[in-house]
N, C-alpha and C positions, 0 to 999 in steps of 0.2 A: 504494500500500500504506500502511496506517495502523498505527502501532504503539501499543500500549495506553498509556493515560495513566499508569497506576499500576503500579509494580513490586510483585510479590507480597510483597516483603520490607518495604515501607514504606507500607502502606495508610493508616497513621495520621499520616504526616508531612506530607501535603500537603492543607491544608484547602481547602474549596470557596471559590471567589472570590465567591460570593453571600453568604457568611457575613458578618453585620454586626458581629461582634465587633471591638473596636478593634485587636487584634493582627493579625487576618486582613486588616484593611483598611489596614494601615500602608503608608506610601509607600515607594517605592524608595530605598534608602540612598544611592545615587549620584545619581539624577535629581531627588530632592527631591519636595515636594508638587506637586499639579497646578498651582498658581498659578505655579510656576517653570518648568513644562514647556511652556507654551502648550497646544497641542492635539496629541496624538500617539496612536499605537496603544497598546493595553494591553500589559502585560508579556508576555514570550515564553512561548509554550506549551512545556512540557517534551517534547512529542512531536516537535519539529522542531529542526533545527540552529540554532545561534546564530552561524554564520559567514557572512560576506559577503566574498568574495575574500580569505579568509584572515584577516580582522580580526574582532574581537568587536563585535557590534552588540547592545547590551542592549535595544533597542527593536524589533528585528525580530519580526514576527508575521505569521501568515497571515490573510487576510481571512476573513469568515465562510464557511464550508466550500466555496464554489466555489474549488477549488484545483487546482494543476497535477497533483497526485496526487488524483484525484477519489475520493470515497467518500461513502456515504450520511450524512445528518445524524446526529449522535450526541447523544443526550439528555444533559442535565446535564454539558455540556462544562466542564472545570475548567481554570483557569489557576493556575500555581504561584506561590505567594506568595514573594517574595524573602527574607523573613525567617521562613520556616516552621520548624517543629520546635522548635529552641532559638534564638530570636532574640537579637540583641545586647543590647537594653535590659535584660532581667533580670539581666545580668551587670554592670550598673552603668555602662553606656555609653549613656545615652539621649541621642540627638541631636535637635535641633530638628525635623529632617525627620520624626521619628516622632510629633510632637505636632501634633494637628490645628490648633490655634490658632497655632502657630509659623510663622515665615517665614524664608527664608534670610537676610534682612537684619536680623532682629530681634537684640536684644542677647543673647537666650538661645541663639542659634544656635551650634552647634559644627560645625566642619569635619571631615569624615572624612578621615583621612590617606590619602595615595596608596597606602600599603601595604595598608590595609584595603579601599580601593576595588578594588584588583587581586584581593584575596582574594574579595570578593563576586562579582566578575565571573567568576572561575574556578569559584566555587561554583555560579553559575547555569549555566555550561557543563556541569559535571558532572551537575547535576540534570536537564539536558535529555537526558542520555545514559542514561536509565533503561530504555529498551526493550532487549530481548534482543540482545546482540552489536551494540550501536549503533555502536561504533567500527569494528568489522570491516566492517559494512555501509557505513558512510560511507567507509572506506578503499577498499573495492571499487568504490563508485560513483565516487570520485575517480580511481581507476586506469583506468577505462574509456577506451579510445582514442576520440578525437574524429575522425571522418572529415574529411580535408582536401579542399579543392576542387582541381580539376585545375589551375587557374590561381591562383597565390598572390595574395592581395589585398594590395596595398601602397598606401601613401599617395602619390598622384601629386604632391602639393605638398611632400613631404619632401625637403629639401635635405641632401645628405651633406656633412659638414664636410670642409674641406680639411686633409689630413694633412700635417704636416711631420716633420722628422727627430726632433723631440722629443715628438711626439704619437703614441702607439701606437694602432693601430686599435681601435675599440670594438665591442662586440657590439650596440650600439644601432642599427647600420646594418642589422640584420635587419628583416624585416617587422614592422610595428607590431602589438602585441598589447594587448588591453584588460586582460589579467590581469598584475599585477606579478610579476616573476620572484622566486622565493624567494631569500632570502639565507642564507648559511651562518651557523652559530652564531658563528663568529669575527667575521663582519661585523656581525651583528645585535646582539651583546652588547657594550656599551661596556667591560665589565670584562675582556673577552678581547683587546682591541686595545691595542697600545702598551704591553704589560706582559710582555715577554719575560722569562722567568725564567732566570737564569744561575747557579744554585747549582752550585758546581764539583764537588760529589761526590754530592749526593743524587739518588736516583732516584724520589723521591716525586712524586705527581701533585698539583700545587698547584691552588688555585681557578682561577687563570688557566692556560689550557691552554698547554703548552709541550712541545717535542719532548724526550722523555726516555725512559729505559728503563722501560716499564710492561708489565704483563701484559694481554694483549688477550683479549676474550671468545672462546670457541670458535667456530669458523666454522660457520655454518648458513645455510640458504636463507631463513629467517625468524627474526625476533627479537622479535616482538610477539604477545601472546596476549590475546584478549578473551573473558573468561568472565563478563561483566557481565549482570545482569538475567535470570538463568536459574534463580533460586531455589535456589542452592547452600546447603545447610544446614550442612555441616561440611567441614573439610579435615583428613583424618587425617595424622598425621606421616609415614606411609608412602606418601603420595600421590606418584604419578609426576610431578606438577607440579614437585617440588623437584629432579628430575633434569635439568630444562631450564635448565642453568646458563648457557646462551647468551642467555637472555632479557634484553632491554633495557627493554621496556614490558610491564607486566602489569596487566590490568584485572579486578578482582574486585568491582566496584561493584554496588550495588543487588541484593544477594543477602540471605540470612538468616543470615549467619555470625555466631556469637556469640564466636568465638575464632580467633586465628591461631596456628598451631603455631610453635615456635621454629625449626623446620627452614626457615623462610622465609629464614634467614640464609645458606643455601646459594646463593641466587641473587645472588651478589656483584656481578654486572654490571648489575643493575637501575638504570635512570635515572629511571623513572616507575613509581609504584605507586599504584593507585587502590583504596582500601578503603571508599569512601564508601557511604552508604545501607545499612549493615548494622546488626547489633545488638551491636556491639562495646562492651563495658564497659571494656576495656583492650587495649593492644597489647603484644606481647612486647618485653622489653628487647633481644632479639637483632636487632630492626630497626636498631639502632645499628651493626650490622656492615655494612650496605648503604651503604658510604661513597660509592658512585658516584651515589646518589640525588640528583636535582635537583628532582623533583616528588613529593611525598607527600601524597595527598589522603585525609583522614579525615573529610570532611564528613558530617553527618547520622548520627552514631552516638550512643553514650551515654557518651562519655569525660569523666571528671571531672578526671583528671590525666594526665600524660605521664611515661613513665619517663625518668630523667635520662640514661640511656645514649643517647638520641637526640641528645645533644650532640655526638656524634662525626660526625654527618652534616654535615660542614663544607662540602659543595658544594650543600646543599639551598637552593633558591631559593624554594620555596613549600611551607609546611606548612599544609595546609587543615584548619582546626579549626572553621569556622562550622557551626552546627547541632548543637553539642555542649554539654552543661551543664558546660563547662570551668571550672576554677578561675579566679576573676576576676583574680587576679594574673598568671597565665600568659596569659590572653586579652588583658589590657591591654598586655602587652609586644608581642604580635603587632599589635594595633590601632595602637599608637603608633609602634613602630620596625621592625616587620616580622619576617619569619622569621629572618634572621641574628641579630637581637638575642635572640630566644628560644633559638636553638641555642646561642649563647654562654653564656646564663644556665644552661641545662641542663648544658652541658659543664663549666663551672666549679663547679657545685654537685653534680656527680656524686660519690658516695662512692668512696673508694679501694678497689679490689678487693683480694682476698687476694694476698699476694706469691707468686711462683713458688717451687717447690722449688729448693734449692741445686743449682747446676750441678755435675755429677760428673765426675771425671777418667776418661778412657777410655784404658786402658793397652794398649800395643801389644805389650809383652813380658809373659811369664808372671811369676807371683809369685816362683818360685825365681830367675829371672833378675834380677828387681829386687833381691832380697836379696843375690845375688852381687855385683851392681854396687855396692850400698851398702857392702859389706864390703871391696871392692877399693880400696885407696888410690890406685892408679894410674889408675883410671877417672875421667875428667873429665866432669862433667855441668854443663850450663847451661840456662837457660830464657829464652824470648823472649815478650814480650807485644806485641800489635799492636792498635791501637784508633783508629778515627776518632771523635773525641769530639764532633763537631758544633759548629762555631764559633758563638760567641754571635751574631755578625752574621747568620748564616744561619738561626738558630732563630727564625723569624718566624711569626706567626699565618697569614699568607698561604700559607706553604709547609706548615705543620703545624697546620692548623685543627682537627684532631681531638684535639690535645693540650691539656689544661687549661692556662690561662695561667700558673698558679702552677707547674706542672710543667715549663713551657717556659722559665721564667726562669733566667738563668745562676746566680743565687745558690743556687737549689735544685739545679740539675744539677751544678754544680762539686763539691759535697760528695759526691754519689754517685760521680762519676768518680774523684775522689781516693781515696775509700774503696776502690773496686774495685781500683784500681791498686796501692795499698799492701797490700791483703790478699793479692794473688797474689805480691807480693815477687819479681818476676822479675829475672834478672840484666840483661836488656836490655829497655827499654820504648820502643816506637816509637809515637808519637802523631802523628796527622794532624789538620789543621784546628785548630791551636793558634795564636792570634794573639800578638803580641809582649807585650801587656799581661798576658795570661793566663800566659805563660811566665815573665815576670820577676817579676810580683807575686803569683803564686799557686803555680804548680807547682814551680818550682825552690826556692822558700822552704820549702815543706812537704816535698818529697822529699829535701832535704838532710838532714833529720833521720833519714832511713832510709838514709843513706850513698850517696845518688845524686848524681851530677853529670850535667850535660846539655850537649847541643849543639843549637843551634836556628838555623834559617834561614827567613825569610819568603819568600813567593813574589815573583817578579821585579817585580811591579807596584809594590812599595813604593818603588822607586827614583824613580818619577815623582810621588810624593805628598808632601804636607806632613807635618811631624813628627807632627801630631795624627792625620791619616788613616792614616799608615803603621803606626801602632801597632795598628790594627784589621785589618791584612792577615794572613791566616792562613798557616801554613807547617807544616813538619815538625820535630818535637822528638824527639831520641833521648836517653834517660837510661840510665846504666849504673852498676853497683855499683863505686864508686871504690875500695873496700877490696879488691876482687878483681881488677879489670882496670885497665890503664893505657891511656889514649887516646894512640895514636902518631900518627895522621893523621886529618884530617877534610877532607871536600871537598864542595862544593855543586855539583850538576849542574843547570844551567838548560837545559832541553831546547831552547828557542828559540835560545839562544846556541850550544850544541853543534851544532845543525843548521846554523847560519850558517857555522860553521867547517869544515864538510865540503865539500871541493871538488866532489863529485858532486851536492851539493844546491843549489849557488849559482845554477844556471840552471834550476831547476825551479819552474815557476809554482805548482804545488800546494803547495810548501813555503812560499812567500810568502803564499799565500791561506789556507792551512789550519793549518800548523804554527806559524808565527811569531806568530800572534795569541794563542797559549795560553801562559800564564806558569807552568805546572806545574813542579815541581822534585823532586829527590831529594837526600837527605843520606846520604853514605857515610862511615862511620867505621871505622877500623882499630884493633883492640884487641889487647893482649897480656896474657896471664894473668901476674900478678905473681909467682906461685910456680913454675908449670910452664913458662912461656914460650910456651904455646900461643897461636897467633894466630887471630883471628876477624875477618872482615869483615862488617859489618852495614850493609845499605842500606835506608833508609826512604823510601818513595816515595808520591806521590799522582798518579794518572793522570787525564787528562781524563774527564769524565763523560758527555758527550753521545753517545748511540748513533748519531747521524747522522755522527759523526766516528770511526768504527771504524778508519779508516786512521791517524788521528792517534794513537790509543791504541797501535796496533801499532808505529808509528814511535817513539813515546816509549819504549816498553819496549825496542825494539831499540837505541836510543841508550843507554839505561840499562845494558844488558848489555855493550855495547861499552866504556863508560866504566868499569864495574866490572872488566872484564877488564884494562884498563890499570892501574887502581889496584892490583889484586891482584898483577899482574906486578911493579910497583914495590915493593910491600910485601914480597914474598918475597925480594927482594935485600938488604933491610936486615939487618945483623948481629944475632945474638941479643942480647937485653938482658942485661947482667950481673946476677947475683943481688942482691937488696936487701941481704942480710946475708952477706958473704963468709965469715963464721966458721961459718955453718950449712951443712952439706952439702946439696946438692940431692937430692931424691928420685929424679930422673932427669934426664938432660941435656935441654937445650932442643931442641925439634924443629927440623929443618932442612927447608925447603920447596924442592923442585926447580923448581917454577914456580907461577904464581898459582892454578892450578886445584887445587893440593894444600892450600891454606889453607881451613879451614872457612868456609863462606859462608852468610849469611842475607840473603835479599831479601824484605822484607815491606812491606805497606802496603795502601792502597785502590787497587785496579787498575780498578775500575769495569768489570769484564769477567767474563762468566759462563763456566762451564767449557767450553762449546762454542764459545768465541770464538777468534780467531786469536792473541790474546795468550796464552791458556792453552796452545794447541797449540804455540806457539813455545817457551815456557818449559819445558814438560814434555817435548817431543820433541826439543828442541835445534835445530829447523829449521822453516822455513816457506817454501813455494815463492814464486817472484817474482810469480806470478799468483794469489796467495791472494785469495779473495773479499773479505776484510776490507781489502785495499788499495783496493777500490772503483774499480779501473781508473785510479787516480791514479799519478803518476810520482814516485818518490823515489830517484833515482840507482841505486846498486848494489842497494839493497833490492828494487827492482822489476825488476832485470835479472838479478841473480845469486841472489836469495833471502836469507833470514836463517839464520844459524848461530851456535851457541855450543857450548862444550866443557865446561860446568860440570856437566852431569848433574843437573839440578834436578828436584825433586819437591815437591809440596805436602805439608806436614806432616799436614794433615787427610785428604788422599787416602791417605796411608800408614796412617791409622787407620780407614779405611772411608769411608762416605759423609759428606761434609762437612756440617755443620749450616748453617742460615741465618746469614748474616752481615749482611744488610740486610733490615729488616722494616718495611714501610710498607703502607698500604692498597692501593696500586697495584703494588707489587713486593715479592716475597719471594724471595730467592735468595742465591747466593754470589758476592760480588764482591771480598772481602778474602782475602788469602792470606799464609801464611808459607812461603816456598820455602827449601829447603836443598839443598846438594850432597851426593848420596848416597855419593860416594866417601870423604868425610871425616866425615860425620855420620850418625847414626841416631836415629830417633824412639823415645823411651821412652813418652811419654804426651802426650795433648792434652786440653784442657779441653772437656768435652762441651757440646752445644748446650742451648738453652733448652727447658724442659719443653714437650712438644707439646700437652698439654691446656691449658696456660696460653696458648700461642699461638693455639689454636683459639678462645679467648674474647677475645683482645686484638685491637683494631683495627689498631694499628701502634705503632711506637716513634718518638719518645720518649714515655714515659708516666711514671706515678708511680714505677715500679721500674727502668726502663731510661732513662738520661739522654741517649742518642743514638739516632739511627735505625740505627746500626751496632751490632754485637755484638762484644764484646771477645774476641780470640783469644789463647790461651796454649798454648805447646808446650814440652816438655822434650826436650833432645837429649843424646846422649852422643858424645864425640869419639872418632873412630877414629885411632889413632896413624899418623903419616905413614910411608910406606914408605922414604923417604930416611933413612938412619941415619948415614951418614958425615958428619962435619963438613965444612963447605965455607967457604973463605975468601971474604970479601966485599970489594968495592972500597970500601965505605963504612966509615969508622972510627966515626963517630957519626951519629946521625940529624939531618939538617938541618931536619927539620920540627918538632922540639920536641915538647912535650907540652901538654896542655890546661891 
């Protein structure tokens, strides 16, 4: 079967090889003039594949028409010129290979960069796929089963290597095949090997693949669609094509499309998009939303410029622009430094979009109830802010390649973070991913001017580092209004240390192999209101991020709740604090707490767990079975023999206000992983800070960006205190607090 030489969409783009004009006779940009090639076949015909055992062969060509696929002689047979349509020289990059009198060894010769060589080779491959459904036909041909002989053919001279205890068996012991086995993307790409990402909280998808919580494309039996070379003239915005959100590869090449609708952004899981050989004068900025793209082919169109929004395509490996009258400055970047350099240029030069609308408070109680609370002097109200601020050390271009470099810098982000925290003016501020330098030199200095004092602990690894390195270790910082609350007790919970101290954990192999290697922490603070004597326990925590360690997350949260229960039980036994001014009568007597569960409790932080996880189930329900799937069949002492239980009666503040908004927003994950938990017997929710405007999120690639300085979203909730039921005063064995104050 023979496929037509010319696509109906591009009859003018491929000149006849018999044309004697200098541009149509230009030499191959990679192979050079005939003098440097010796004798070889002519350039590849666009009607046949350019693959040989999976590798690109720019010289492969069929002999004059006696062919394996026989067909009658075709008059005026054409060969595709490698620099047809809009060649490179008119854009100011004339190489010596394009000049008839030049030679590779002459002084005027210029070497084509490897980036541009790869671009031209891929351009030739795409041009060879102009026939209708070329990729689909090639894929079907490759998928045909090859009948096997009854007797396997093996090499009789092949000697199997002698295996020892240190040498695992190899697959090469199988019958010899002349076709090399395909390698996985991880094995074939040097950028993906030896680059494990260990960001302790982020769930974003970095350029280097790493196991983390990401959104997967919808399951389907096929994920590639070839609509190339079939003379498609238009794609309406209502096309059913945009409902195929499971697509990974989409070929719309060599049609007659003059525009691509913005609805293309719905195909978020695309990794290859071929729009070559059309009549496109521009591409929609919404293409920048397809952050999973690795190959974007725009060859042989009429593009003069590119939208700066394409700068968010941080995983793009090839942006095919050959054959377009592209701006010389943009094309020179690709020719010299390749696609990543052009993407970085577009990203950093992209104009700042309009800011989102202000986040609104979502009230849980009615307006009359709010008015009654405000007028009641005996009703005590406090607010809590929870925010993972994205530590400076983790805000790298490799992890957040879609963010402009200026918006990713700490000097820019720290101002936005501080402004946001100070504007909400919460009574308790719980921050995660704060390093020692940021805490001491920035946050505590500025927040002191707003009557805040703070408690800070870095993660456990700082103990093994030098003085300079340990200052970059992140941790948890809790700030409180010092004019309103007195810090009575503070305690650091190192999950690995607490796990070691449990007698039922000491003989568990899973604990040594999985739990002890993580240095995550929680900071628990016990406060007392200076006027009313009301006590509040605030726990600020950062849980492990990796979804492959769901068991570790569940164990860390279980350890946290156990320790908080011990701290609250101790705190309730302390005697009431004497009034600051004995001459002034108290509005009401200081509350007395019968046990630790009667003290108002806040547990907030970055839990790296979605609402359908075992962590959420345990905290909200108060229990989890010993065979919970999130334990992943690992053994953790009583946790996996008796199950998990607590008596606090916890509830998420945002769940009380309805559906929780997104708390983590990246190209590969959008979901809820941060929470503010409270005990319902002693606290009630008045209001929570609403989520980010949905219309803004629909146009945003991910955070951080110019308006949001972290990949997490700040959470704020206002609570009212329910008076304790214990009213009778109770003597205490403690005369004074032995723990002192901050």
